[in-house]
C-alpha positions in Angstrom: 15.7 31.7 7.8 18.9 33.7 8.1 21.5 31.1 8.8 25.3 31.1 9.3 28.2 28.8 9.9 31.1 29.4 12.3 34.2 27.2 12.1 36.6 27.2 15.1 40.2 26.2 15.1 43.7 27.7 14.9 44.7 24.8 12.6 42.0 26.0 10.1 43.3 29.6 10.0 46.9 28.4 9.7 46.1 26.0 6.9 47.3 23.0 8.9 44.2 21.1 8.0 41.9 21.1 5.0 38.6 22.6 6.3 35.7 20.9 4.5 33.1 21.1 7.3 31.8 24.5 6.1 31.5 23.2 2.5 29.7 20.1 3.5 27.3 22.0 5.9 26.7 24.7 3.3 25.7 22.1 0.7 23.5 20.2 3.1 21.7 23.3 4.2 21.3 24.7 0.7 19.8 21.4 -0.6 17.1 21.8 2.1 16.3 25.4 1.0 18.2 27.1 3.8 21.4 28.4 2.3 23.7 30.1 4.7 24.2 33.9 4.4 27.5 34.0 6.2 30.5 31.9 7.0 33.2 32.7 9.6 36.5 31.1 10.7 37.7 31.9 14.2 40.8 31.0 16.2 40.8 29.0 19.5 40.4 32.2 21.4 37.7 32.5 24.1 37.0 36.2 23.6 36.8 36.0 19.8 34.4 33.1 19.9 32.2 34.6 22.7 31.9 37.9 20.8 31.1 36.3 17.5 28.5 34.1 19.1 26.8 37.1 20.6 26.8 39.0 17.3 25.7 35.9 15.3 22.7 35.2 17.6 21.6 38.9 17.2 21.6 38.9 13.4 20.6 35.3 12.5 17.9 32.8 13.1 20.2 29.8 13.0 23.9 29.5 13.9 25.9 26.2 13.3 29.3 26.1 15.0 31.9 23.4 14.5 35.0 22.7 16.5 36.3 23.3 20.0 34.1 20.9 21.9 36.7 18.3 22.9 38.6 17.8 26.2 41.9 19.5 25.4 43.1 22.9 26.4 42.5 24.5 23.0 38.8 23.4 23.0 37.1 26.5 24.3 33.9 26.8 22.3 31.7 25.3 25.0 33.0 27.8 27.7 32.7 30.7 25.2 29.0 29.7 24.7 28.5 29.7 28.4 30.0 33.2 28.7 28.1 34.5 25.7 24.6 33.3 26.7 24.3 34.2 30.4 27.1 32.5 32.2 25.0 29.9 33.8 25.9 26.2 33.7 24.1 22.9 33.9 26.2 19.9 35.1 25.1 16.8 33.2 27.0 13.9 34.7 25.4 11.5 32.3 27.5 12.9 29.5 30.7 11.8 31.3 29.1 8.5 32.2 28.4 7.8 28.6 31.9 8.7 27.5 33.3 6.5 30.2 31.3 3.6 29.0 32.6 4.1 25.5 36.2 4.0 26.7 35.5 0.9 28.8 34.1 -0.9 25.8 37.5 -0.2 24.1 39.4 -1.4 27.2 40.9 2.0 27.6 41.0 4.4 30.6 39.1 7.7 30.0 41.4 10.7 30.2 40.5 13.1 33.0 40.0 16.0 30.6 36.7 14.5 29.5 35.1 15.1 32.9 34.8 18.8 32.2 32.4 18.0 29.3 29.6 17.6 31.9 29.5 21.5 32.1 27.2 22.9 29.4 25.4 26.1 28.9 22.2 26.2 31.1 19.2 25.0 29.2 21.1 23.4 26.4 20.0 20.1 24.8 22.6 17.4 24.5 23.0 16.0 20.9 24.3 12.5 21.2 27.5 11.6 19.4 27.3 8.1 18.0 30.7 8.2 16.3 33.0 9.9 18.9 33.0 11.1 22.5 32.2 14.8 22.8 28.4 15.5 22.2 26.9 18.3 20.3 24.8 21.0 22.0 21.6 22.9 21.0 20.4 26.0 22.7 18.2 29.1 22.2 19.6 32.6 22.4 16.7 34.9 22.1 15.1 34.1 18.7 18.2 32.3 17.4 18.8 28.5 17.4 22.5 27.8 18.1 24.0 24.4 17.4 27.5 23.5 18.7 29.0 20.5 16.9 32.3 18.7 17.1 35.0 19.6 14.5 35.8 16.0 13.6 34.0 15.6 10.2 32.5 12.2 10.8 31.2 13.2 14.2 29.9 16.5 12.9 28.1 14.9 10.0 26.5 12.2 12.1 25.0 14.7 14.6 24.0 17.2 12.0 22.2 14.7 9.8 20.4 12.9 12.6 19.5 15.7 15.0 20.1 19.1 13.5 19.0 19.0 9.8 15.5 17.6 10.6 14.9 20.6 12.8 16.1 23.1 10.2 14.3 21.4 7.3 10.9 21.6 9.0 11.1 25.4 8.9 12.4 25.7 5.3 10.0 27.0 2.7 11.5 25.0 -0.2 13.7 22.0 -0.4 16.2 22.6 -3.1 16.5 19.7 -5.6 20.0 18.5 -6.4 21.0 16.4 -9.4 24.1 14.3 -9.8 25.6 14.3 -13.3 28.6 12.5 -14.8 30.3 12.8 -18.2 29.6 16.4 -19.0 31.5 19.6 -18.4 29.9 22.4 -16.4 29.3 24.5 -19.6 27.7 21.6 -21.3 25.3 21.1 -18.4 24.4 24.7 -18.5 23.8 24.6 -22.3 21.6 21.5 -22.0 19.4 23.0 -19.2 19.0 26.6 -20.6 16.3 25.8 -23.1 14.1 24.3 -20.4 14.7 26.7 -17.5 14.9 30.1 -19.2 16.8 33.2 -18.0 15.0 33.6 -14.7 15.4 30.1 -13.4 19.0 29.8 -14.8 19.8 32.8 -12.6 19.1 30.6 -9.5 21.0 27.6 -10.8 24.3 26.4 -9.2 26.6 23.9 -11.0 29.4 22.5 -8.8 32.1 20.3 -10.5 34.3 17.7 -8.9 36.4 14.7 -10.2 33.6 12.4 -9.1 30.8 14.2 -10.9 28.8 17.4 -11.1 26.2 18.6 -8.6 23.4 20.7 -10.1 21.4 22.7 -7.5 18.1 23.7 -9.1 16.4 27.0 -8.2 14.2 26.7 -5.1 10.6 26.2 -5.8 10.9 24.9 -9.4 7.8 23.1 -10.5 8.0 19.4 -11.1 7.0 19.6 -14.8 9.8 22.0 -15.6 12.3 19.9 -13.6 11.3 16.7 -15.4 11.8 18.4 -18.8 15.1 19.7 -17.8 16.2 16.3 -16.5 15.4 14.9 -20.0 17.8 17.4 -21.4 20.7 15.8 -19.4 19.8 12.3 -20.7 21.8 9.4 -19.3 24.4 11.8 -17.8 22.0 12.3 -14.9 22.7 9.4 -12.5 21.2 10.4 -9.2 19.8 13.0 -6.8 20.8 14.6 -3.5 23.9 12.9 -2.2 23.9 9.9 -4.5 27.4 8.7 -5.3 28.3 7.1 -8.6 29.6 4.0 -6.8 26.3 3.6 -4.9 24.3 3.8 -8.0 26.5 1.2 -9.8 26.5 -1.2 -6.8 22.7 -0.9 -6.6 22.3 -1.7 -10.4 24.6 -4.7 -10.1 22.7 -6.0 -7.1 19.3 -5.5 -8.8 20.5 -7.4 -11.9 22.1 -10.2 -9.8 25.5 -9.5 -11.4 29.0 -10.0 -9.8 32.0 -7.7 -10.3 35.7 -7.9 -10.2 38.4 -5.2 -10.8 41.9 -5.3 -12.2 43.8 -2.1 -11.5 47.2 -0.7 -12.3 46.9 3.1 -12.5 44.3 3.4 -9.8 46.1 1.0 -7.4 43.0 -0.3 -5.6 41.1 3.0 -5.6 38.3 1.6 -7.8 37.8 -1.4 -5.5 37.9 0.9 -2.4 35.1 3.1 -3.9 33.0 0.0 -4.5 33.4 -1.5 -1.1 32.7 1.9 0.6 29.0 1.2 -0.4 27.0 -0.8 2.3 25.9 -4.1 0.7 28.8 -4.2 -1.8 29.6 -7.7 -0.6 26.5 -9.0 -2.4 28.0 -8.2 -5.7 31.8 -7.5 -5.5 33.9 -10.7 -5.6 37.5 -9.5 -5.6 40.0 -7.0 -6.9 43.5 -7.3 -8.3 46.1 -4.6 -8.1 48.5 -5.7 -10.8 50.9 -2.7 -10.8 53.9 -4.4 -12.5 54.0 -5.9 -15.9 55.0 -9.2 -14.3 51.9 -9.2 -12.1 49.7 -8.5 -15.1 51.1 -11.6 -16.8 51.2 -13.9 -13.8 47.9 -13.0 -12.1 45.6 -12.0 -15.0 47.2 -13.9 -17.9 48.0 -10.8 -19.9 50.0 -11.7 -23.0 53.7 -10.8 -22.6 53.9 -10.1 -26.3 51.1 -7.5 -26.0 53.0 -5.6 -23.4 56.2 -5.7 -25.4 54.4 -4.6 -28.6 52.0 -1.9 -27.2 53.2 -1.2 -23.7 51.3 -1.7 -20.4 49.5 1.6 -21.1 47.5 0.5 -24.1 44.0 -0.6 -25.1 45.2 -4.1 -25.8 46.6 -4.7 -22.3 43.7 -2.9 -20.6 41.2 -5.2 -22.4 43.2 -8.3 -21.5 43.3 -7.2 -17.8 39.5 -7.0 -17.7 39.1 -10.3 -19.5 41.6 -11.9 -17.2 39.7 -10.6 -14.1 36.5 -12.2 -15.4 38.3 -15.5 -16.1 40.2 -15.7 -12.8 37.4 -14.5 -10.5 34.4 -16.0 -12.3 32.6 -12.6 -12.1 30.0 -11.6 -14.6 31.6 -8.2 -15.0 35.1 -6.8 -14.7 36.6 -3.3 -14.8 40.3 -2.5 -15.5 42.6 0.6 -15.4 46.0 1.4 -16.7 47.7 4.7 -17.4 50.3 7.3 -16.4 49.3 9.3 -13.3 52.5 11.3 -13.2 54.3 13.5 -12.4 56.9 11.2 -14.1 56.5 8.3 -16.4 55.6 10.0 -19.6 57.2 8.7 -22.9 56.8 9.9 -26.5 53.2 9.5 -27.5 52.1 8.7 -24.0 51.9 11.8 -21.8 51.0 12.2 -18.1 47.3 11.8 -17.8 46.9 9.2 -20.5 44.5 6.6 -19.2 42.8 3.4 -20.4 39.7 2.0 -18.9 38.3 -1.5 -19.7 35.0 -3.2 -19.3 34.4 -6.9 -19.9 30.7 -7.8 -19.8 28.4 -10.3 -21.6 31.2 -11.6 -23.8 32.3 -8.3 -25.1 35.1 -6.0 -24.1 35.1 -2.2 -24.3 38.3 -0.2 -23.8 38.2 3.6 -23.6 41.2 6.0 -23.9 41.0 9.3 -22.1 43.4 12.1 -21.3 42.7 13.1 -17.7 43.7 16.5 -16.3 44.9 17.3 -12.8 47.5 16.0 -10.3 48.2 12.4 -9.6 45.3 11.9 -7.1 42.8 13.7 -9.4 43.8 11.6 -12.4 43.4 8.4 -10.5 40.0 9.5 -9.1 38.7 10.6 -12.5 39.8 7.3 -14.0 38.1 5.2 -11.4 34.9 7.3 -11.7 34.9 7.0 -15.5 35.2 3.3 -15.1 32.1 3.1 -12.9 30.2 5.3 -15.4 31.2 3.0 -18.3 29.6 0.1 -16.4 26.5 2.2 -15.4 25.9 3.1 -19.0 26.4 -0.4 -20.3 23.8 -1.7 -17.8 21.4 1.0 -18.9 22.0 -0.1 -22.5 23.3 3.3 -23.6 27.1 2.6 -23.5 28.8 1.5 -26.6 29.6 -2.2 -27.0 32.8 -3.4 -28.7 34.1 -6.9 -29.2 
């Protein structure tokens, strides 16, 4: 299938918002064996959207559009689609009735602008929005399937995953396999896979890096035997498939083993705990988290030895280990993770540069502390530290991480 993605919004073109919808859609479609061949960003201009919709429907089999479906004056995608595909309108009062019910449940009056959402292109299917108000729309334009989705990411993702992707995947020839990897650089992933895939398959490989791990998109149609051998080359760095997140895998492993977890954070300031509780069912294993940002709080809450802070500093393996041990002692958890470091841009001292991070793990009577120099800005350093902590625990539960007393 020839597919393309169109993003609508002046705020996107002006850089007033970070546009991740296209990236997310592209990855989702590619993983199902239907990579987009074209991506376009358009302003909130009726004529521009109308003309691009006409052109896209003529050259592609599938067009996915995000943005411009709401009730405000700059939301013109729906009217542009009406103009592009014949000018006829269906009036679906049940759309407005559903939105009105949603507002009533929130004890809020529905703004009058939502009433116009009842007007949709003639023959279009309504794609229910379970997260927000404005629904998506699906219509046929000749031989092209056109999907109009909200621009709000959570709403777009919900509609796309429930109602659009199943339609597209049924027509795909191959579903592209995606692996999730942690603890290797992109070049190392490539080197490990090359002996198993060979030049031809390596040419169809995509390796995408992020602070929370690497996504490896295998060539479409790769046979299972070759894939299994290549997976072996990645060893325990391979932690999941598809959209698996490191925190989901770790919470699942803790739950399967009947283990409880606590966190003690300085550098990451609650980010590690937040990642854990973002996983449905985390309450079965996560007990509590401590954000002990000051030296005094480390001493008072976790029982860190004041002498250790004076001798080694808060950013040290000694203090990091005591933070993890203190979290186990205070919470009664089976396992604890701890973080301390210098996220920058200030705070560096001789021998302790920005990016210096310590991560601790207390588990089964042993404490492991790992020192790492993290690259990136403040946010990236914190995210990489939290992710590395989770990976330390994952490996220990697998029995492949090192154990130190």
